[in-house]
CHARMM internal coordinates of N, CA and C (Angstrom, degrees):
IC EDIT
DIST 1 N 1 CA 1.4448
DIST 1 CA 1 C 1.5275
ANGL 1 N 1 CA 1 C 110.45
DIST 1 C 2 N 1.3080
ANGL 1 CA 1 C 2 N 117.74
DIHE 1 N 1 CA 1 C 2 N -34.49
DIST 2 N 2 CA 1.4670
ANGL 1 C 2 N 2 CA 118.51
DIHE 1 CA 1 C 2 N 2 CA -175.19
DIST 2 CA 2 C 1.5230
ANGL 2 N 2 CA 2 C 112.07
DIHE 1 C 2 N 2 CA 2 C -63.80
DIST 2 C 3 N 1.3231
ANGL 2 CA 2 C 3 N 118.78
DIHE 2 N 2 CA 2 C 3 N -24.50
DIST 3 N 3 CA 1.4640
ANGL 2 C 3 N 3 CA 120.77
DIHE 2 CA 2 C 3 N 3 CA 177.12
DIST 3 CA 3 C 1.5224
ANGL 3 N 3 CA 3 C 111.82
DIHE 2 C 3 N 3 CA 3 C -72.19
DIST 3 C 4 N 1.3156
ANGL 3 CA 3 C 4 N 116.52
DIHE 3 N 3 CA 3 C 4 N -21.66
DIST 4 N 4 CA 1.4575
ANGL 3 C 4 N 4 CA 121.22
DIHE 3 CA 3 C 4 N 4 CA -175.17
DIST 4 CA 4 C 1.5196
ANGL 4 N 4 CA 4 C 113.49
DIHE 3 C 4 N 4 CA 4 C -107.94
DIST 4 C 5 N 1.3368
ANGL 4 CA 4 C 5 N 118.08
DIHE 4 N 4 CA 4 C 5 N -20.70
DIST 5 N 5 CA 1.4589
ANGL 4 C 5 N 5 CA 121.87
DIHE 4 CA 4 C 5 N 5 CA -172.31
DIST 5 CA 5 C 1.5274
ANGL 5 N 5 CA 5 C 111.80
DIHE 4 C 5 N 5 CA 5 C -73.17
DIST 5 C 6 N 1.3143
ANGL 5 CA 5 C 6 N 115.68
DIHE 5 N 5 CA 5 C 6 N 102.69
DIST 6 N 6 CA 1.4612
ANGL 5 C 6 N 6 CA 122.70
DIHE 5 CA 5 C 6 N 6 CA 172.41
DIST 6 CA 6 C 1.5236
ANGL 6 N 6 CA 6 C 107.95
DIHE 5 C 6 N 6 CA 6 C -164.28
DIST 6 C 7 N 1.2934
ANGL 6 CA 6 C 7 N 116.22
DIHE 6 N 6 CA 6 C 7 N 161.40
DIST 7 N 7 CA 1.4671
ANGL 6 C 7 N 7 CA 120.22
DIHE 6 CA 6 C 7 N 7 CA -176.81
DIST 7 CA 7 C 1.5301
ANGL 7 N 7 CA 7 C 113.01
DIHE 6 C 7 N 7 CA 7 C -56.13
DIST 7 C 8 N 1.3158
ANGL 7 CA 7 C 8 N 117.49
DIHE 7 N 7 CA 7 C 8 N -37.86
DIST 8 N 8 CA 1.4613
ANGL 7 C 8 N 8 CA 120.86
DIHE 7 CA 7 C 8 N 8 CA -176.40
DIST 8 CA 8 C 1.5276
ANGL 8 N 8 CA 8 C 112.95
DIHE 7 C 8 N 8 CA 8 C -62.38
DIST 8 C 9 N 1.3318
ANGL 8 CA 8 C 9 N 118.43
DIHE 8 N 8 CA 8 C 9 N -20.20
DIST 9 N 9 CA 1.4685
ANGL 8 C 9 N 9 CA 121.63
DIHE 8 CA 8 C 9 N 9 CA 180.00
DIST 9 CA 9 C 1.5249
ANGL 9 N 9 CA 9 C 112.25
DIHE 8 C 9 N 9 CA 9 C -101.75
DIST 9 C 10 N 1.3214
ANGL 9 CA 9 C 10 N 117.15
DIHE 9 N 9 CA 9 C 10 N 6.72
DIST 10 N 10 CA 1.4678
ANGL 9 C 10 N 10 CA 121.92
DIHE 9 CA 9 C 10 N 10 CA -178.12
DIST 10 CA 10 C 1.5250
ANGL 10 N 10 CA 10 C 110.73
DIHE 9 C 10 N 10 CA 10 C -91.03
DIST 10 C 11 N 1.3242
ANGL 10 CA 10 C 11 N 115.49
DIHE 10 N 10 CA 10 C 11 N 145.87
DIST 11 N 11 CA 1.4643
ANGL 10 C 11 N 11 CA 119.52
DIHE 10 CA 10 C 11 N 11 CA -179.98
DIST 11 CA 11 C 1.5309
ANGL 11 N 11 CA 11 C 113.02
DIHE 10 C 11 N 11 CA 11 C -67.92
DIST 11 C 12 N 1.3225
ANGL 11 CA 11 C 12 N 118.39
DIHE 11 N 11 CA 11 C 12 N -14.67
DIST 12 N 12 CA 1.4625
ANGL 11 C 12 N 12 CA 121.77
DIHE 11 CA 11 C 12 N 12 CA -179.76
DIST 12 CA 12 C 1.5285
ANGL 12 N 12 CA 12 C 113.24
DIHE 11 C 12 N 12 CA 12 C -95.45
DIST 12 C 13 N 1.3303
ANGL 12 CA 12 C 13 N 117.30
DIHE 12 N 12 CA 12 C 13 N -3.89
DIST 13 N 13 CA 1.4644
ANGL 12 C 13 N 13 CA 122.12
DIHE 12 CA 12 C 13 N 13 CA -178.37
DIST 13 CA 13 C 1.5250
ANGL 13 N 13 CA 13 C 110.31
DIHE 12 C 13 N 13 CA 13 C -73.38
DIST 13 C 14 N 1.3134
ANGL 13 CA 13 C 14 N 115.49
DIHE 13 N 13 CA 13 C 14 N 131.84
DIST 14 N 14 CA 1.4637
ANGL 13 C 14 N 14 CA 121.16
DIHE 13 CA 13 C 14 N 14 CA 178.18
DIST 14 CA 14 C 1.5209
ANGL 14 N 14 CA 14 C 109.38
DIHE 13 C 14 N 14 CA 14 C -130.40
DIST 14 C 15 N 1.3117
ANGL 14 CA 14 C 15 N 115.57
DIHE 14 N 14 CA 14 C 15 N 148.47
DIST 15 N 15 CA 1.4620
ANGL 14 C 15 N 15 CA 120.66
DIHE 14 CA 14 C 15 N 15 CA 175.35
DIST 15 CA 15 C 1.5203
ANGL 15 N 15 CA 15 C 108.81
DIHE 14 C 15 N 15 CA 15 C -133.84
DIST 15 C 16 N 1.3025
ANGL 15 CA 15 C 16 N 114.50
DIHE 15 N 15 CA 15 C 16 N 141.90
DIST 16 N 16 CA 1.4677
ANGL 15 C 16 N 16 CA 121.78
DIHE 15 CA 15 C 16 N 16 CA 179.88
DIST 16 CA 16 C 1.5202
ANGL 16 N 16 CA 16 C 107.82
DIHE 15 C 16 N 16 CA 16 C -130.58
DIST 16 C 17 N 1.3229
ANGL 16 CA 16 C 17 N 116.24
DIHE 16 N 16 CA 16 C 17 N 130.01
DIST 17 N 17 CA 1.4600
ANGL 16 C 17 N 17 CA 120.42
DIHE 16 CA 16 C 17 N 17 CA 177.12
DIST 17 CA 17 C 1.5244
ANGL 17 N 17 CA 17 C 108.48
DIHE 16 C 17 N 17 CA 17 C -85.87
DIST 17 C 18 N 1.3239
ANGL 17 CA 17 C 18 N 115.43
DIHE 17 N 17 CA 17 C 18 N 121.76
DIST 18 N 18 CA 1.4550
ANGL 17 C 18 N 18 CA 122.42
DIHE 17 CA 17 C 18 N 18 CA 178.19
DIST 18 CA 18 C 1.5244
ANGL 18 N 18 CA 18 C 109.22
DIHE 17 C 18 N 18 CA 18 C -109.93
DIST 18 C 19 N 1.3019
ANGL 18 CA 18 C 19 N 117.15
DIHE 18 N 18 CA 18 C 19 N 168.04
DIST 19 N 19 CA 1.4657
ANGL 18 C 19 N 19 CA 121.17
DIHE 18 CA 18 C 19 N 19 CA 179.02
DIST 19 CA 19 C 1.5238
ANGL 19 N 19 CA 19 C 111.69
DIHE 18 C 19 N 19 CA 19 C -59.25
DIST 19 C 20 N 1.3280
ANGL 19 CA 19 C 20 N 116.80
DIHE 19 N 19 CA 19 C 20 N -34.61
DIST 20 N 20 CA 1.4678
ANGL 19 C 20 N 20 CA 120.69
DIHE 19 CA 19 C 20 N 20 CA -176.28
DIST 20 CA 20 C 1.5321
ANGL 20 N 20 CA 20 C 112.79
DIHE 19 C 20 N 20 CA 20 C -103.15
DIST 20 C 21 N 1.3157
ANGL 20 CA 20 C 21 N 118.41
DIHE 20 N 20 CA 20 C 21 N 19.23
DIST 21 N 21 CA 1.4634
ANGL 20 C 21 N 21 CA 121.23
DIHE 20 CA 20 C 21 N 21 CA 178.16
DIST 21 CA 21 C 1.5171
ANGL 21 N 21 CA 21 C 112.16
DIHE 20 C 21 N 21 CA 21 C 133.27
DIST 21 C 22 N 1.3100
ANGL 21 CA 21 C 22 N 115.47
DIHE 21 N 21 CA 21 C 22 N -162.79
DIST 22 N 22 CA 1.4558
ANGL 21 C 22 N 22 CA 121.75
DIHE 21 CA 21 C 22 N 22 CA -177.51
DIST 22 CA 22 C 1.5263
ANGL 22 N 22 CA 22 C 110.34
DIHE 21 C 22 N 22 CA 22 C -101.62
DIST 22 C 23 N 1.3328
ANGL 22 CA 22 C 23 N 115.50
DIHE 22 N 22 CA 22 C 23 N 148.92
DIST 23 N 23 CA 1.4608
ANGL 22 C 23 N 23 CA 121.77
DIHE 22 CA 22 C 23 N 23 CA 172.76
DIST 23 CA 23 C 1.5223
ANGL 23 N 23 CA 23 C 106.34
DIHE 22 C 23 N 23 CA 23 C -119.27
DIST 23 C 24 N 1.3270
ANGL 23 CA 23 C 24 N 116.40
DIHE 23 N 23 CA 23 C 24 N 129.36
DIST 24 N 24 CA 1.4512
ANGL 23 C 24 N 24 CA 122.44
DIHE 23 CA 23 C 24 N 24 CA 178.66
DIST 24 CA 24 C 1.5195
ANGL 24 N 24 CA 24 C 108.39
DIHE 23 C 24 N 24 CA 24 C -117.04
DIST 24 C 25 N 1.3351
ANGL 24 CA 24 C 25 N 116.95
DIHE 24 N 24 CA 24 C 25 N 135.59
DIST 25 N 25 CA 1.4589
ANGL 24 C 25 N 25 CA 119.32
DIHE 24 CA 24 C 25 N 25 CA 179.01
DIST 25 CA 25 C 1.5198
ANGL 25 N 25 CA 25 C 111.04
DIHE 24 C 25 N 25 CA 25 C -153.18
DIST 25 C 26 N 1.3164
ANGL 25 CA 25 C 26 N 114.51
DIHE 25 N 25 CA 25 C 26 N 163.16
DIST 26 N 26 CA 1.4591
ANGL 25 C 26 N 26 CA 122.14
DIHE 25 CA 25 C 26 N 26 CA 177.21
DIST 26 CA 26 C 1.5192
ANGL 26 N 26 CA 26 C 107.88
DIHE 25 C 26 N 26 CA 26 C -96.39
DIST 26 C 27 N 1.3239
ANGL 26 CA 26 C 27 N 117.44
DIHE 26 N 26 CA 26 C 27 N 119.43
DIST 27 N 27 CA 1.4598
ANGL 26 C 27 N 27 CA 120.39
DIHE 26 CA 26 C 27 N 27 CA -178.42
DIST 27 CA 27 C 1.5266
ANGL 27 N 27 CA 27 C 111.89
DIHE 26 C 27 N 27 CA 27 C -71.38
DIST 27 C 28 N 1.3283
ANGL 27 CA 27 C 28 N 117.24
DIHE 27 N 27 CA 27 C 28 N -22.50
DIST 28 N 28 CA 1.4662
ANGL 27 C 28 N 28 CA 120.47
DIHE 27 CA 27 C 28 N 28 CA 179.34
DIST 28 CA 28 C 1.5219
ANGL 28 N 28 CA 28 C 110.92
DIHE 27 C 28 N 28 CA 28 C -80.02
DIST 28 C 29 N 1.3171
ANGL 28 CA 28 C 29 N 117.04
DIHE 28 N 28 CA 28 C 29 N -47.59
DIST 29 N 29 CA 1.4572
ANGL 28 C 29 N 29 CA 121.36
DIHE 28 CA 28 C 29 N 29 CA -177.06
DIST 29 CA 29 C 1.5214
ANGL 29 N 29 CA 29 C 113.23
DIHE 28 C 29 N 29 CA 29 C -87.47
DIST 29 C 30 N 1.3371
ANGL 29 CA 29 C 30 N 116.33
DIHE 29 N 29 CA 29 C 30 N -25.18
DIST 30 N 30 CA 1.4521
ANGL 29 C 30 N 30 CA 120.64
DIHE 29 CA 29 C 30 N 30 CA -177.82
DIST 30 CA 30 C 1.5180
ANGL 30 N 30 CA 30 C 113.55
DIHE 29 C 30 N 30 CA 30 C 80.60
DIST 30 C 31 N 1.3233
ANGL 30 CA 30 C 31 N 117.69
DIHE 30 N 30 CA 30 C 31 N 13.38
DIST 31 N 31 CA 1.4653
ANGL 30 C 31 N 31 CA 122.49
DIHE 30 CA 30 C 31 N 31 CA -178.43
DIST 31 CA 31 C 1.5153
ANGL 31 N 31 CA 31 C 111.15
DIHE 30 C 31 N 31 CA 31 C -97.47
DIST 31 C 32 N 1.3374
ANGL 31 CA 31 C 32 N 115.62
DIHE 31 N 31 CA 31 C 32 N 147.50
DIST 32 N 32 CA 1.4596
ANGL 31 C 32 N 32 CA 119.75
DIHE 31 CA 31 C 32 N 32 CA 167.03
DIST 32 CA 32 C 1.5226
ANGL 32 N 32 CA 32 C 107.26
DIHE 31 C 32 N 32 CA 32 C -68.07
DIST 32 C 33 N 1.3061
ANGL 32 CA 32 C 33 N 116.48
DIHE 32 N 32 CA 32 C 33 N 146.77
DIST 33 N 33 CA 1.4554
ANGL 32 C 33 N 33 CA 121.07
DIHE 32 CA 32 C 33 N 33 CA -179.01
DIST 33 CA 33 C 1.5226
ANGL 33 N 33 CA 33 C 108.67
DIHE 32 C 33 N 33 CA 33 C -147.03
DIST 33 C 34 N 1.2889
ANGL 33 CA 33 C 34 N 116.45
DIHE 33 N 33 CA 33 C 34 N -175.46
DIST 34 N 34 CA 1.4665
ANGL 33 C 34 N 34 CA 123.36
DIHE 33 CA 33 C 34 N 34 CA 174.42
DIST 34 CA 34 C 1.5243
ANGL 34 N 34 CA 34 C 106.74
DIHE 33 C 34 N 34 CA 34 C -130.46
DIST 34 C 35 N 1.3321
ANGL 34 CA 34 C 35 N 118.33
DIHE 34 N 34 CA 34 C 35 N 153.05
DIST 35 N 35 CA 1.4677
ANGL 34 C 35 N 35 CA 120.61
DIHE 34 CA 34 C 35 N 35 CA -177.33
DIST 35 CA 35 C 1.5267
ANGL 35 N 35 CA 35 C 114.05
DIHE 34 C 35 N 35 CA 35 C -55.44
DIST 35 C 36 N 1.3226
ANGL 35 CA 35 C 36 N 118.05
DIHE 35 N 35 CA 35 C 36 N -32.17
DIST 36 N 36 CA 1.4713
ANGL 35 C 36 N 36 CA 120.51
DIHE 35 CA 35 C 36 N 36 CA -175.86
DIST 36 CA 36 C 1.5256
ANGL 36 N 36 CA 36 C 113.96
DIHE 35 C 36 N 36 CA 36 C -89.95
DIST 36 C 37 N 1.3172
ANGL 36 CA 36 C 37 N 118.71
DIHE 36 N 36 CA 36 C 37 N -5.97
DIST 37 N 37 CA 1.4672
ANGL 36 C 37 N 37 CA 120.72
DIHE 36 CA 36 C 37 N 37 CA -179.99
DIST 37 CA 37 C 1.5237
ANGL 37 N 37 CA 37 C 109.98
DIHE 36 C 37 N 37 CA 37 C -65.80
DIST 37 C 38 N 1.3349
ANGL 37 CA 37 C 38 N 115.63
DIHE 37 N 37 CA 37 C 38 N 158.70
DIST 38 N 38 CA 1.4568
ANGL 37 C 38 N 38 CA 122.11
DIHE 37 CA 37 C 38 N 38 CA 177.98
DIST 38 CA 38 C 1.5238
ANGL 38 N 38 CA 38 C 109.55
DIHE 37 C 38 N 38 CA 38 C -132.26
DIST 38 C 39 N 1.3286
ANGL 38 CA 38 C 39 N 115.64
DIHE 38 N 38 CA 38 C 39 N 135.79
DIST 39 N 39 CA 1.4644
ANGL 38 C 39 N 39 CA 121.73
DIHE 38 CA 38 C 39 N 39 CA 175.63
DIST 39 CA 39 C 1.5218
ANGL 39 N 39 CA 39 C 108.32
DIHE 38 C 39 N 39 CA 39 C -132.63
DIST 39 C 40 N 1.3234
ANGL 39 CA 39 C 40 N 117.28
DIHE 39 N 39 CA 39 C 40 N 157.45
DIST 40 N 40 CA 1.4653
ANGL 39 C 40 N 40 CA 122.08
DIHE 39 CA 39 C 40 N 40 CA -179.02
DIST 40 CA 40 C 1.5253
ANGL 40 N 40 CA 40 C 113.25
DIHE 39 C 40 N 40 CA 40 C -70.91
DIST 40 C 41 N 1.3146
ANGL 40 CA 40 C 41 N 117.60
DIHE 40 N 40 CA 40 C 41 N -15.70
DIST 41 N 41 CA 1.4661
ANGL 40 C 41 N 41 CA 120.71
DIHE 40 CA 40 C 41 N 41 CA -178.65
DIST 41 CA 41 C 1.5256
ANGL 41 N 41 CA 41 C 112.61
DIHE 40 C 41 N 41 CA 41 C -86.15
DIST 41 C 42 N 1.3126
ANGL 41 CA 41 C 42 N 117.38
DIHE 41 N 41 CA 41 C 42 N 8.76
DIST 42 N 42 CA 1.4633
ANGL 41 C 42 N 42 CA 123.79
DIHE 41 CA 41 C 42 N 42 CA -175.48
DIST 42 CA 42 C 1.5183
ANGL 42 N 42 CA 42 C 112.50
DIHE 41 C 42 N 42 CA 42 C -54.37
DIST 42 C 43 N 1.3289
ANGL 42 CA 42 C 43 N 116.92
DIHE 42 N 42 CA 42 C 43 N 127.88
DIST 43 N 43 CA 1.4627
ANGL 42 C 43 N 43 CA 123.90
DIHE 42 CA 42 C 43 N 43 CA 174.55
DIST 43 CA 43 C 1.5260
ANGL 43 N 43 CA 43 C 106.66
DIHE 42 C 43 N 43 CA 43 C -128.38
DIST 43 C 44 N 1.3349
ANGL 43 CA 43 C 44 N 117.48
DIHE 43 N 43 CA 43 C 44 N 106.17
DIST 44 N 44 CA 1.4634
ANGL 43 C 44 N 44 CA 120.21
DIHE 43 CA 43 C 44 N 44 CA -174.44
DIST 44 CA 44 C 1.5259
ANGL 44 N 44 CA 44 C 112.75
DIHE 43 C 44 N 44 CA 44 C -65.79
DIST 44 C 45 N 1.3255
ANGL 44 CA 44 C 45 N 115.71
DIHE 44 N 44 CA 44 C 45 N 152.11
DIST 45 N 45 CA 1.4628
ANGL 44 C 45 N 45 CA 120.82
DIHE 44 CA 44 C 45 N 45 CA 175.24
DIST 45 CA 45 C 1.5320
ANGL 45 N 45 CA 45 C 108.38
DIHE 44 C 45 N 45 CA 45 C -68.93
DIST 45 C 46 N 1.3126
ANGL 45 CA 45 C 46 N 117.28
DIHE 45 N 45 CA 45 C 46 N 165.90
DIST 46 N 46 CA 1.4687
ANGL 45 C 46 N 46 CA 121.54
DIHE 45 CA 45 C 46 N 46 CA -179.75
DIST 46 CA 46 C 1.5312
ANGL 46 N 46 CA 46 C 111.55
DIHE 45 C 46 N 46 CA 46 C -60.88
DIST 46 C 47 N 1.3170
ANGL 46 CA 46 C 47 N 116.57
DIHE 46 N 46 CA 46 C 47 N -39.09
DIST 47 N 47 CA 1.4710
ANGL 46 C 47 N 47 CA 119.80
DIHE 46 CA 46 C 47 N 47 CA 179.25
DIST 47 CA 47 C 1.5271
ANGL 47 N 47 CA 47 C 110.39
DIHE 46 C 47 N 47 CA 47 C -62.57
DIST 47 C 48 N 1.3247
ANGL 47 CA 47 C 48 N 116.70
DIHE 47 N 47 CA 47 C 48 N -42.83
DIST 48 N 48 CA 1.4654
ANGL 47 C 48 N 48 CA 120.90
DIHE 47 CA 47 C 48 N 48 CA 179.67
DIST 48 CA 48 C 1.5299
ANGL 48 N 48 CA 48 C 110.36
DIHE 47 C 48 N 48 CA 48 C -66.67
DIST 48 C 49 N 1.3232
ANGL 48 CA 48 C 49 N 117.65
DIHE 48 N 48 CA 48 C 49 N -38.28
DIST 49 N 49 CA 1.4757
ANGL 48 C 49 N 49 CA 120.74
DIHE 48 CA 48 C 49 N 49 CA 176.72
DIST 49 CA 49 C 1.5243
ANGL 49 N 49 CA 49 C 110.30
DIHE 48 C 49 N 49 CA 49 C -58.85
DIST 49 C 50 N 1.3252
ANGL 49 CA 49 C 50 N 116.54
DIHE 49 N 49 CA 49 C 50 N -43.57
DIST 50 N 50 CA 1.4636
ANGL 49 C 50 N 50 CA 120.53
DIHE 49 CA 49 C 50 N 50 CA 179.14
DIST 50 CA 50 C 1.5239
ANGL 50 N 50 CA 50 C 111.21
DIHE 49 C 50 N 50 CA 50 C -65.01
DIST 50 C 51 N 1.3254
ANGL 50 CA 50 C 51 N 117.23
DIHE 50 N 50 CA 50 C 51 N -41.34
DIST 51 N 51 CA 1.4642
ANGL 50 C 51 N 51 CA 120.59
DIHE 50 CA 50 C 51 N 51 CA 177.07
DIST 51 CA 51 C 1.5301
ANGL 51 N 51 CA 51 C 111.27
DIHE 50 C 51 N 51 CA 51 C -62.20
DIST 51 C 52 N 1.3297
ANGL 51 CA 51 C 52 N 116.89
DIHE 51 N 51 CA 51 C 52 N -40.75
DIST 52 N 52 CA 1.4548
ANGL 51 C 52 N 52 CA 120.96
DIHE 51 CA 51 C 52 N 52 CA 178.79
DIST 52 CA 52 C 1.5231
ANGL 52 N 52 CA 52 C 110.90
DIHE 51 C 52 N 52 CA 52 C -64.90
DIST 52 C 53 N 1.3311
ANGL 52 CA 52 C 53 N 117.29
DIHE 52 N 52 CA 52 C 53 N -41.61
DIST 53 N 53 CA 1.4658
ANGL 52 C 53 N 53 CA 121.25
DIHE 52 CA 52 C 53 N 53 CA 177.04
DIST 53 CA 53 C 1.5237
ANGL 53 N 53 CA 53 C 110.85
DIHE 52 C 53 N 53 CA 53 C -62.13
DIST 53 C 54 N 1.3190
ANGL 53 CA 53 C 54 N 115.95
DIHE 53 N 53 CA 53 C 54 N -42.81
DIST 54 N 54 CA 1.4601
ANGL 53 C 54 N 54 CA 120.89
DIHE 53 CA 53 C 54 N 54 CA 179.16
DIST 54 CA 54 C 1.5330
ANGL 54 N 54 CA 54 C 110.56
DIHE 53 C 54 N 54 CA 54 C -61.80
DIST 54 C 55 N 1.3168
ANGL 54 CA 54 C 55 N 116.84
DIHE 54 N 54 CA 54 C 55 N -44.71
DIST 55 N 55 CA 1.4657
ANGL 54 C 55 N 55 CA 121.06
DIHE 54 CA 54 C 55 N 55 CA 179.17
DIST 55 CA 55 C 1.5299
ANGL 55 N 55 CA 55 C 111.32
DIHE 54 C 55 N 55 CA 55 C -63.54
DIST 55 C 56 N 1.3280
ANGL 55 CA 55 C 56 N 116.06
DIHE 55 N 55 CA 55 C 56 N -38.49
DIST 56 N 56 CA 1.4651
ANGL 55 C 56 N 56 CA 120.47
DIHE 55 CA 55 C 56 N 56 CA -179.55
DIST 56 CA 56 C 1.5353
ANGL 56 N 56 CA 56 C 110.74
DIHE 55 C 56 N 56 CA 56 C -65.82
DIST 56 C 57 N 1.3178
ANGL 56 CA 56 C 57 N 117.19
DIHE 56 N 56 CA 56 C 57 N -37.29
DIST 57 N 57 CA 1.4708
ANGL 56 C 57 N 57 CA 121.26
DIHE 56 CA 56 C 57 N 57 CA 179.27
DIST 57 CA 57 C 1.5254
ANGL 57 N 57 CA 57 C 111.57
DIHE 56 C 57 N 57 CA 57 C -67.63
DIST 57 C 58 N 1.3246
ANGL 57 CA 57 C 58 N 117.07
DIHE 57 N 57 CA 57 C 58 N -28.44
DIST 58 N 58 CA 1.4673
ANGL 57 C 58 N 58 CA 121.03
DIHE 57 CA 57 C 58 N 58 CA -179.28
DIST 58 CA 58 C 1.5301
ANGL 58 N 58 CA 58 C 112.25
DIHE 57 C 58 N 58 CA 58 C -72.17
DIST 58 C 59 N 1.3390
ANGL 58 CA 58 C 59 N 117.02
DIHE 58 N 58 CA 58 C 59 N -19.00
DIST 59 N 59 CA 1.4797
ANGL 58 C 59 N 59 CA 120.26
DIHE 58 CA 58 C 59 N 59 CA -177.13
DIST 59 CA 59 C 1.5050
ANGL 59 N 59 CA 59 C 112.05
DIHE 58 C 59 N 59 CA 59 C -76.30
END
COOR INIT
IC SEED 1 N 1 CA 1 C
IC BUILD
């Protein structure tokens, strides 16, 4: 899980392209964030769940 746990892989992560760059935020918490940040409320997307299952089977 630690290889996958970050805001960018969470179902609540949102990004918006602005004129002066990108804005990243958590739609659940309403906070600005960065793709590499980690919070305890992390809920992985379905694709990430499948990747984690695949990695677990390889062990």
